[in-house]
PDB file as gemmi writes it, atoms N, CA and C in Angstrom:
CRYST1    1.000    1.000    1.000  90.00  90.00  90.00 P 1                      
ATOM      1  N   MET A   1     -38.298 -33.525 185.659  1.00  0.00           N  
ATOM      2  CA  MET A   1     -39.227 -32.943 184.707  1.00  0.00           C  
ATOM      3  C   MET A   1     -39.947 -31.746 185.316  1.00  0.00           C  
ATOM      4  N   VAL A   2     -40.412 -31.879 186.545  1.00  0.00           N  
ATOM      5  CA  VAL A   2     -41.141 -30.788 187.198  1.00  0.00           C  
ATOM      6  C   VAL A   2     -40.203 -29.612 187.456  1.00  0.00           C  
ATOM      7  N   LYS A   3     -38.965 -29.884 187.835  1.00  0.00           N  
ATOM      8  CA  LYS A   3     -38.003 -28.821 188.086  1.00  0.00           C  
ATOM      9  C   LYS A   3     -37.729 -28.021 186.819  1.00  0.00           C  
ATOM     10  N   LYS A   4     -37.615 -28.714 185.690  1.00  0.00           N  
ATOM     11  CA  LYS A   4     -37.376 -28.022 184.420  1.00  0.00           C  
ATOM     12  C   LYS A   4     -38.563 -27.137 184.056  1.00  0.00           C  
ATOM     13  N   LEU A   5     -39.763 -27.644 184.295  1.00  0.00           N  
ATOM     14  CA  LEU A   5     -40.966 -26.871 184.001  1.00  0.00           C  
ATOM     15  C   LEU A   5     -41.043 -25.624 184.888  1.00  0.00           C  
ATOM     16  N   LEU A   6     -40.749 -25.786 186.167  1.00  0.00           N  
ATOM     17  CA  LEU A   6     -40.754 -24.641 187.075  1.00  0.00           C  
ATOM     18  C   LEU A   6     -39.689 -23.620 186.690  1.00  0.00           C  
ATOM     19  N   LEU A   7     -38.531 -24.097 186.286  1.00  0.00           N  
ATOM     20  CA  LEU A   7     -37.462 -23.198 185.845  1.00  0.00           C  
ATOM     21  C   LEU A   7     -37.904 -22.424 184.601  1.00  0.00           C  
ATOM     22  N   LEU A   8     -38.528 -23.113 183.671  1.00  0.00           N  
ATOM     23  CA  LEU A   8     -39.011 -22.463 182.454  1.00  0.00           C  
ATOM     24  C   LEU A   8     -40.074 -21.410 182.788  1.00  0.00           C  
ATOM     25  N   VAL A   9     -40.999 -21.747 183.669  1.00  0.00           N  
ATOM     26  CA  VAL A   9     -42.041 -20.793 184.083  1.00  0.00           C  
ATOM     27  C   VAL A   9     -41.401 -19.584 184.759  1.00  0.00           C  
ATOM     28  N   GLY A  10     -40.403 -19.807 185.572  1.00  0.00           N  
ATOM     29  CA  GLY A  10     -39.711 -18.697 186.239  1.00  0.00           C  
ATOM     30  C   GLY A  10     -39.006 -17.790 185.259  1.00  0.00           C  
ATOM     31  N   VAL A  11     -38.328 -18.370 184.295  1.00  0.00           N  
ATOM     32  CA  VAL A  11     -37.621 -17.574 183.284  1.00  0.00           C  
ATOM     33  C   VAL A  11     -38.610 -16.762 182.456  1.00  0.00           C  
ATOM     34  N   VAL A  12     -39.707 -17.377 182.051  1.00  0.00           N  
ATOM     35  CA  VAL A  12     -40.727 -16.670 181.280  1.00  0.00           C  
ATOM     36  C   VAL A  12     -41.335 -15.546 182.121  1.00  0.00           C  
ATOM     37  N   GLY A  13     -41.580 -15.799 183.382  1.00  0.00           N  
ATOM     38  CA  GLY A  13     -42.130 -14.775 184.273  1.00  0.00           C  
ATOM     39  C   GLY A  13     -41.203 -13.581 184.407  1.00  0.00           C  
ATOM     40  N   VAL A  14     -39.929 -13.839 184.574  1.00  0.00           N  
ATOM     41  CA  VAL A  14     -38.949 -12.753 184.673  1.00  0.00           C  
ATOM     42  C   VAL A  14     -38.898 -11.972 183.361  1.00  0.00           C  
ATOM     43  N   ALA A  15     -38.943 -12.665 182.237  1.00  0.00           N  
ATOM     44  CA  ALA A  15     -38.916 -11.993 180.935  1.00  0.00           C  
ATOM     45  C   ALA A  15     -40.129 -11.085 180.758  1.00  0.00           C  
ATOM     46  N   VAL A  16     -41.289 -11.531 181.210  1.00  0.00           N  
ATOM     47  CA  VAL A  16     -42.504 -10.715 181.103  1.00  0.00           C  
ATOM     48  C   VAL A  16     -42.380  -9.461 181.961  1.00  0.00           C  
ATOM     49  N   VAL A  17     -41.883  -9.603 183.175  1.00  0.00           N  
ATOM     50  CA  VAL A  17     -41.732  -8.448 184.064  1.00  0.00           C  
ATOM     51  C   VAL A  17     -40.737  -7.451 183.467  1.00  0.00           C  
ATOM     52  N   VAL A  18     -39.635  -7.937 182.949  1.00  0.00           N  
ATOM     53  CA  VAL A  18     -38.632  -7.055 182.342  1.00  0.00           C  
ATOM     54  C   VAL A  18     -39.222  -6.336 181.133  1.00  0.00           C  
ATOM     55  N   ALA A  19     -39.964  -7.050 180.296  1.00  0.00           N  
ATOM     56  CA  ALA A  19     -40.574  -6.433 179.115  1.00  0.00           C  
ATOM     57  C   ALA A  19     -41.573  -5.356 179.530  1.00  0.00           C  
ATOM     58  N   GLN A  20     -42.360  -5.597 180.573  1.00  0.00           N  
ATOM     59  CA  GLN A  20     -43.318  -4.596 181.046  1.00  0.00           C  
ATOM     60  C   GLN A  20     -42.607  -3.350 181.553  1.00  0.00           C  
ATOM     61  N   ARG A  21     -41.532  -3.537 182.284  1.00  0.00           N  
ATOM     62  CA  ARG A  21     -40.795  -2.379 182.806  1.00  0.00           C  
ATOM     63  C   ARG A  21     -40.166  -1.579 181.684  1.00  0.00           C  
ATOM     64  N   ILE A  22     -39.630  -2.250 180.675  1.00  0.00           N  
ATOM     65  CA  ILE A  22     -39.035  -1.552 179.537  1.00  0.00           C  
ATOM     66  C   ILE A  22     -40.097  -0.757 178.787  1.00  0.00           C  
ATOM     67  N   LYS A  23     -41.265  -1.370 178.580  1.00  0.00           N  
ATOM     68  CA  LYS A  23     -42.353  -0.673 177.882  1.00  0.00           C  
ATOM     69  C   LYS A  23     -42.820   0.532 178.681  1.00  0.00           C  
ATOM     70  N   ALA A  24     -42.963   0.373 179.995  1.00  0.00           N  
ATOM     71  CA  ALA A  24     -43.389   1.485 180.843  1.00  0.00           C  
ATOM     72  C   ALA A  24     -42.367   2.617 180.800  1.00  0.00           C  
ATOM     73  N   SER A  25     -41.095   2.268 180.816  1.00  0.00           N  
ATOM     74  CA  SER A  25     -40.042   3.277 180.759  1.00  0.00           C  
ATOM     75  C   SER A  25     -40.079   4.023 179.432  1.00  0.00           C  
ATOM     76  N   ASN A  26     -40.246   3.289 178.341  1.00  0.00           N  
ATOM     77  CA  ASN A  26     -40.318   3.919 177.026  1.00  0.00           C  
ATOM     78  C   ASN A  26     -41.548   4.804 176.902  1.00  0.00           C  
ATOM     79  N   ASP A  27     -42.674   4.353 177.424  1.00  0.00           N  
ATOM     80  CA  ASP A  27     -43.898   5.154 177.376  1.00  0.00           C  
ATOM     81  C   ASP A  27     -43.729   6.446 178.172  1.00  0.00           C  
ATOM     82  N   GLU A  28     -43.125   6.352 179.349  1.00  0.00           N  
ATOM     83  CA  GLU A  28     -42.925   7.536 180.172  1.00  0.00           C  
ATOM     84  C   GLU A  28     -41.963   8.508 179.493  1.00  0.00           C  
ATOM     85  N   ARG A  29     -40.913   7.978 178.885  1.00  0.00           N  
ATOM     86  CA  ARG A  29     -39.949   8.824 178.186  1.00  0.00           C  
ATOM     87  C   ARG A  29     -40.622   9.552 177.024  1.00  0.00           C  
ATOM     88  N   ALA A  30     -41.463   8.854 176.286  1.00  0.00           N  
ATOM     89  CA  ALA A  30     -42.175   9.474 175.168  1.00  0.00           C  
ATOM     90  C   ALA A  30     -43.130  10.555 175.669  1.00  0.00           C  
ATOM     91  N   LEU A  31     -43.801  10.301 176.785  1.00  0.00           N  
ATOM     92  CA  LEU A  31     -44.714  11.289 177.352  1.00  0.00           C  
ATOM     93  C   LEU A  31     -43.959  12.539 177.779  1.00  0.00           C  
ATOM     94  N   TRP A  32     -42.818  12.364 178.451  1.00  0.00           N  
ATOM     95  CA  TRP A  32     -42.021  13.516 178.862  1.00  0.00           C  
ATOM     96  C   TRP A  32     -41.499  14.275 177.655  1.00  0.00           C  
ATOM     97  N   HIS A  33     -41.100  13.557 176.629  1.00  0.00           N  
ATOM     98  CA  HIS A  33     -40.607  14.213 175.420  1.00  0.00           C  
ATOM     99  C   HIS A  33     -41.703  15.071 174.806  1.00  0.00           C  
ATOM    100  N   GLU A  34     -42.901  14.530 174.728  1.00  0.00           N  
ATOM    101  CA  GLU A  34     -44.027  15.276 174.168  1.00  0.00           C  
ATOM    102  C   GLU A  34     -44.373  16.487 175.040  1.00  0.00           C  
ATOM    103  N   ALA A  35     -44.292  16.317 176.354  1.00  0.00           N  
ATOM    104  CA  ALA A  35     -44.685  17.385 177.267  1.00  0.00           C  
ATOM    105  C   ALA A  35     -43.645  18.503 177.329  1.00  0.00           C  
ATOM    106  N   THR A  36     -42.403  18.221 177.042  1.00  0.00           N  
ATOM    107  CA  THR A  36     -41.340  19.210 177.228  1.00  0.00           C  
ATOM    108  C   THR A  36     -40.824  19.803 175.935  1.00  0.00           C  
ATOM    109  N   THR A  37     -41.260  19.326 174.785  1.00  0.00           N  
ATOM    110  CA  THR A  37     -40.815  19.914 173.521  1.00  0.00           C  
ATOM    111  C   THR A  37     -41.761  21.029 173.129  1.00  0.00           C  
ATOM    112  N   ALA A  38     -41.213  22.023 172.470  1.00  0.00           N  
ATOM    113  CA  ALA A  38     -42.034  23.152 172.039  1.00  0.00           C  
ATOM    114  C   ALA A  38     -42.979  22.695 170.922  1.00  0.00           C  
ATOM    115  N   PRO A  39     -44.184  23.214 170.942  1.00  0.00           N  
ATOM    116  CA  PRO A  39     -45.121  22.834 169.872  1.00  0.00           C  
ATOM    117  C   PRO A  39     -44.672  23.407 168.533  1.00  0.00           C  
ATOM    118  N   ASP A  40     -44.957  22.679 167.487  1.00  0.00           N  
ATOM    119  CA  ASP A  40     -44.621  23.126 166.131  1.00  0.00           C  
ATOM    120  C   ASP A  40     -45.742  24.021 165.631  1.00  0.00           C  
ATOM    121  N   LEU A  41     -45.510  25.328 165.623  1.00  0.00           N  
ATOM    122  CA  LEU A  41     -46.557  26.293 165.286  1.00  0.00           C  
ATOM    123  C   LEU A  41     -46.403  26.866 163.879  1.00  0.00           C  
ATOM    124  N   ARG A  42     -45.854  26.073 162.972  1.00  0.00           N  
ATOM    125  CA  ARG A  42     -45.676  26.569 161.602  1.00  0.00           C  
ATOM    126  C   ARG A  42     -46.979  26.713 160.887  1.00  0.00           C  
TER     127      ARG A  42                                                      
END                                                                             
């Protein structure tokens, strides 16, 4: 029972870290896109 609980906690922990890295990557990509695109001066 304890081993299953530890395994579940480990899997959830890895999922959280992966989700944070994906979000950080997407945020950085959006920032670079905003910084490198020409402003719309219409």
